DOLUM-905772 format. One record per residue (C-alpha): residue number from 0; residue in three letters; x, z negated, y. Coordinates in nm, 2 decimals, m for minus. Last residue first. Layout:
   resi   resn       px       pz       py
    NUM    ala        X        Z        Y
...
***
This chain:
   resi   resn       px       pz       py
    244    unk    m1.82    m0.49     5.88
    243    unk    m1.87    m0.15     5.72
    242    unk    m1.51    m0.06     5.67
    241    unk    m1.45    m0.39     5.49
    240    unk    m1.73    m0.29     5.23
    239    unk    m1.52     0.01     5.13
    238    unk    m1.20    m0.18     5.10
    237    unk    m1.37    m0.46     4.90
    236    unk    m1.55    m0.22     4.67
    235    unk    m1.23    m0.02     4.60
    234    unk    m1.02    m0.32     4.53
    233    unk    m1.30    m0.47     4.31
    232    unk    m1.34    m0.15     4.11
    231    unk    m0.96    m0.12     4.06
    230    unk    m0.95    m0.48     3.93
    229    unk    m1.24    m0.42     3.70
    228    unk    m1.07    m0.11     3.55
    227    unk    m0.84    m0.37     3.38
    226    unk    m1.13    m0.46     3.14
    225    unk    m1.15    m0.11     2.99
    224    unk    m1.44     0.14     2.97
    223    unk    m1.61     0.04     3.29
    222    unk    m1.95     0.10     3.44
    221    unk    m2.06     0.06     3.80
    220    unk    m2.30    m0.10     4.04
    219    unk    m2.55    m0.15     3.76
    218    unk    m2.89     0.02     3.78
    217    unk    m2.97    m0.03     3.41
    216    unk    m3.06     0.34     3.36
    215    unk    m2.69     0.45     3.29
    214    unk    m2.68     0.18     3.03
    213    unk    m2.93     0.36     2.82
    212    unk    m2.93     0.16     2.49
    211    unk    m3.06     0.32     2.17
    210    unk    m2.71     0.41     2.04
    209    unk    m2.62     0.05     2.07
    208    unk    m2.40    m0.12     2.33
    207    unk    m2.19    m0.40     2.20
    206    unk    m1.90    m0.41     2.44
    205    unk    m1.64    m0.15     2.54
    204    unk    m1.90    m0.01     2.80
    203    unk    m1.88    m0.33     2.99
    202    unk    m2.15    m0.27     3.26
    201    unk    m2.05    m0.39     3.61
    200    unk    m2.26    m0.59     3.84
    199    unk    m2.27    m0.70     4.21
    198    unk    m2.44    m1.03     4.26
    197    unk    m2.77    m1.12     4.44
    196    unk    m2.90    m1.35     4.17
    195    unk    m3.17    m1.11     4.06
    194    unk    m2.90    m0.84     4.05
    193    unk    m2.69    m1.05     3.82
    192    unk    m2.97    m1.15     3.59
    191    unk    m3.08    m0.78     3.56
    190    unk    m2.73    m0.66     3.48
    189    unk    m2.70    m0.93     3.21
    188    unk    m3.04    m0.86     3.07
    187    unk    m2.95    m0.49     3.03
    186    unk    m2.66    m0.59     2.79
    185    unk    m2.28    m0.54     2.81
    184    unk    m2.19    m0.77     3.09
    183    unk    m1.97    m0.82     3.40
    182    unk    m2.09    m1.02     3.70
    181    unk    m1.92    m0.98     4.04
    180    unk    m1.95    m1.26     4.30
    179    unk    m1.92    m1.26     4.67
    178    unk    m2.30    m1.20     4.73
    177    unk    m2.36    m1.49     4.49
    176    unk    m2.18    m1.73     4.72
    175    unk    m1.87    m1.89     4.58
    174    unk    m1.82    m2.26     4.51
    173    unk    m1.71    m2.21     4.15
    172    unk    m1.97    m2.46     4.02
    171    unk    m2.23    m2.34     4.28
    170    unk    m2.19    m1.98     4.19
    169    unk    m2.22    m2.06     3.81
    168    unk    m2.55    m2.25     3.88
    167    unk    m2.67    m1.93     4.06
    166    unk    m2.60    m1.72     3.75
    165    unk    m2.77    m1.97     3.52
    164    unk    m3.08    m1.95     3.74
    163    unk    m3.10    m1.58     3.78
    162    unk    m3.34    m1.53     3.49
    161    unk    m3.22    m1.25     3.26
    160    unk    m3.06    m1.47     3.14
    159    unk    m3.15    m1.82     3.04
    158    unk    m3.38    m2.07     3.21
    157    unk    m3.38    m2.45     3.23
    156    unk    m3.01    m2.46     3.28
    155    unk    m2.70    m2.54     3.07
    154    unk    m2.89    m2.44     2.75
    153    unk    m2.78    m2.08     2.74
    152    unk    m2.43    m2.17     2.85
    151    unk    m2.26    m2.18     3.18
    150    unk    m1.88    m2.23     3.17
    149    unk    m1.72    m2.25     3.51
    148    unk    m1.39    m2.21     3.68
    147    unk    m1.25    m2.10     3.35
    146    unk    m0.88    m2.19     3.29
    145    unk    m0.94    m2.52     3.11
    144    unk    m1.17    m2.39     2.85
    143    unk    m0.98    m2.06     2.80
    142    unk    m0.75    m2.15     2.51
    141    unk    m0.95    m1.91     2.28
    140    unk    m1.04    m2.20     2.05
    139    unk    m1.14    m2.40     2.35
    138    unk    m1.38    m2.12     2.47
    137    unk    m1.53    m2.12     2.12
    136    unk    m1.56    m2.49     2.12
    135    unk    m1.75    m2.47     2.44
    134    unk    m1.98    m2.18     2.36
    133    unk    m2.11    m2.31     2.03
    132    unk    m2.24    m2.65     2.14
    131    unk    m2.32    m2.50     2.47
    130    unk    m2.58    m2.26     2.34
    129    unk    m2.50    m1.89     2.37
    128    unk    m2.69    m1.73     2.65
    127    unk    m2.37    m1.67     2.85
    126    unk    m2.23    m1.72     3.19
    125    unk    m1.85    m1.73     3.20
    124    unk    m1.61    m1.80     3.47
    123    unk    m1.36    m1.65     3.72
    122    unk    m1.20    m1.76     4.04
    121    unk    m0.97    m1.54     4.26
    120    unk    m0.63    m1.66     4.37
    119    unk    m0.50    m1.31     4.31
    118    unk    m0.27    m1.43     4.04
    117    unk    m0.58    m1.58     3.87
    116    unk    m0.75    m1.25     3.86
    115    unk    m0.43    m1.07     3.72
    114    unk    m0.41    m1.34     3.44
    113    unk    m0.77    m1.29     3.35
    112    unk    m0.71    m0.91     3.34
    111    unk    m0.40    m0.93     3.13
    110    unk    m0.58    m1.15     2.88
    109    unk    m0.89    m0.90     2.88
    108    unk    m0.68    m0.59     2.82
    107    unk    m0.79    m0.57     2.46
    106    unk    m1.10    m0.77     2.40
    105    unk    m1.04    m1.15     2.36
    104    unk    m1.04    m1.24     2.00
    103    unk    m1.29    m1.36     1.73
    102    unk    m1.15    m1.33     1.37
    101    unk    m1.18    m1.69     1.24
    100    unk    m1.33    m1.81     1.57
     99    unk    m1.67    m1.96     1.49
     98    unk    m1.66    m1.97     1.11
     97    unk    m1.76    m2.33     1.07
     96    unk    m2.04    m2.30     1.35
     95    unk    m2.14    m1.96     1.21
     94    unk    m2.25    m2.10     0.87
     93    unk    m2.44    m2.39     1.03
     92    unk    m2.59    m2.14     1.28
     91    unk    m2.72    m1.91     1.02
     90    unk    m2.86    m2.20     0.82
     89    unk    m3.06    m2.34     1.11
     88    unk    m3.20    m1.98     1.19
     87    unk    m3.29    m1.91     0.83
     86    unk    m3.49    m2.25     0.83
     85    unk    m3.65    m2.16     1.16
     84    unk    m3.75    m1.83     1.04
     83    unk    m3.91    m1.95     0.72
     82    unk    m4.12    m2.20     0.92
     81    unk    m4.28    m1.90     1.08
     80    unk    m4.29    m1.83     1.46
     79    unk    m4.00    m1.58     1.45
     78    unk    m4.17    m1.37     1.17
     77    unk    m3.87    m1.26     0.98
     76    unk    m3.72    m0.91     0.96
     75    unk    m3.45    m1.04     0.72
     74    unk    m3.11    m0.88     0.83
     73    unk    m3.19    m0.71     1.16
     72    unk    m3.45    m0.98     1.25
     71    unk    m3.19    m1.25     1.18
     70    unk    m2.93    m1.07     1.40
     69    unk    m3.19    m1.04     1.68
     68    unk    m3.27    m1.41     1.66
     67    unk    m2.91    m1.50     1.64
     66    unk    m2.81    m1.33     1.97
     65    unk    m2.88    m1.01     2.16
     64    unk    m2.51    m0.95     2.22
     63    unk    m2.46    m0.91     1.84
     62    unk    m2.70    m0.63     1.78
     61    unk    m2.45    m0.34     1.84
     60    unk    m2.21    m0.49     1.58
     59    unk    m2.45    m0.53     1.29
     58    unk    m2.50    m0.17     1.19
     57    unk    m2.13    m0.08     1.22
     56    unk    m2.04    m0.39     1.03
     55    unk    m2.22    m0.27     0.72
     54    unk    m2.50    m0.49     0.60
     53    unk    m2.47    m0.73     0.31
     52    unk    m2.71    m0.68     0.01
     51    unk    m2.97    m0.94    m0.05
     50    unk    m2.95    m1.24    m0.30
     49    unk    m3.06    m1.49    m0.04
     48    unk    m2.71    m1.64    m0.02
     47    unk    m2.57    m1.29     0.01
     46    unk    m2.79    m1.24     0.32
     45    unk    m2.66    m1.57     0.47
     44    unk    m2.30    m1.46     0.41
     43    unk    m2.38    m1.13     0.56
     42    unk    m2.51    m1.28     0.87
     41    unk    m2.22    m1.51     0.92
     40    unk    m1.96    m1.24     0.85
     39    unk    m2.13    m1.02     1.11
     38    unk    m2.12    m1.31     1.36
     37    unk    m1.74    m1.36     1.29
     36    unk    m1.66    m0.99     1.33
     35    unk    m1.88    m0.95     1.63
     34    unk    m1.72    m1.21     1.86
     33    unk    m1.51    m0.96     2.06
     32    unk    m1.46    m1.18     2.37
     31    unk    m1.51    m1.14     2.73
     30    unk    m1.77    m0.87     2.72
     29    unk    m1.93    m0.84     2.38
     28    unk    m2.02    m1.20     2.34
     27    unk    m1.91    m1.40     2.66
     26    unk    m2.08    m1.25     2.96
     25    unk    m1.83    m1.27     3.25
     24    unk    m1.82    m1.39     3.60
     23    unk    m1.57    m1.27     3.87
     22    unk    m1.50    m1.43     4.20
     21    unk    m1.41    m1.33     4.55
     20    unk    m1.57    m1.00     4.59
     19    unk    m1.60    m0.90     4.95
     18    unk    m1.95    m0.88     5.09
     17    unk    m1.91    m1.04     5.43
     16    unk    m1.56    m0.90     5.48
     15    unk    m1.38    m1.11     5.75
     14    unk    m1.09    m1.17     5.52
     13    unk    m1.14    m1.00     5.19
     12    unk    m0.84    m0.76     5.23
     11    unk    m0.61    m1.05     5.31
     10    unk    m0.74    m1.26     5.03
      9    unk    m0.71    m0.97     4.77
      8    unk    m0.36    m0.88     4.87
      7    unk    m0.21    m1.20     4.72
      6    unk    m0.12    m1.04     4.38
      5    unk    m0.07    m0.67     4.42
      4    unk    m0.36    m0.43     4.45
      3    unk    m0.42    m0.21     4.15
      2    unk    m0.32     0.16     4.09
      1    unk     0.05     0.06     4.08
      0    unk    m0.02    m0.13     3.76
***
């Protein structure tokens, strides 16, 4: 842990720094939590109900961050405007609701990261496109509902990511200006939403990034392979920006 600043140093280094990071916001699926096992189970259960062969986990995992519609397209290739799609979607959500956190866990290193953020008197929260009726019980099952400074779901605002509205709602709830927030996600829309809101952004390479994705082209402020690297990025950013003020 010697590579990271000690608890309490953050506030001192951020003093007088107009762009110092004071809060961290996370995407949920594929960034904060590894939800792929339960979503893969849900899709395969639905495929089996329709007498179709289940898909390998390796094929499902990269699609998870794109939500139920993308998963249903992967498994069934439905017309999203058809009555059949809406029926599939409702059944998918019914199955997922009762299997929400059977295998879902925080990514390795994320529990330690959240503790370290809190020890530094920084705020953290979640901004996800997942609807609140799924997000909130999942956060509760992960014992994070009371710890998060904000939980912004896909239906918390009139627009979803990549629109900046949910990002700005999160800033208001944790009482930190967007320029002092860092958003971490594993999808291009996460980075776009963060940029449009005026935040710094990091790509979680440990998340659900497919072979077809080109994260190096998403124009994020950085990329990380492990959650604890976020602390080092924040320390480096705050020190560098302090020299410019």
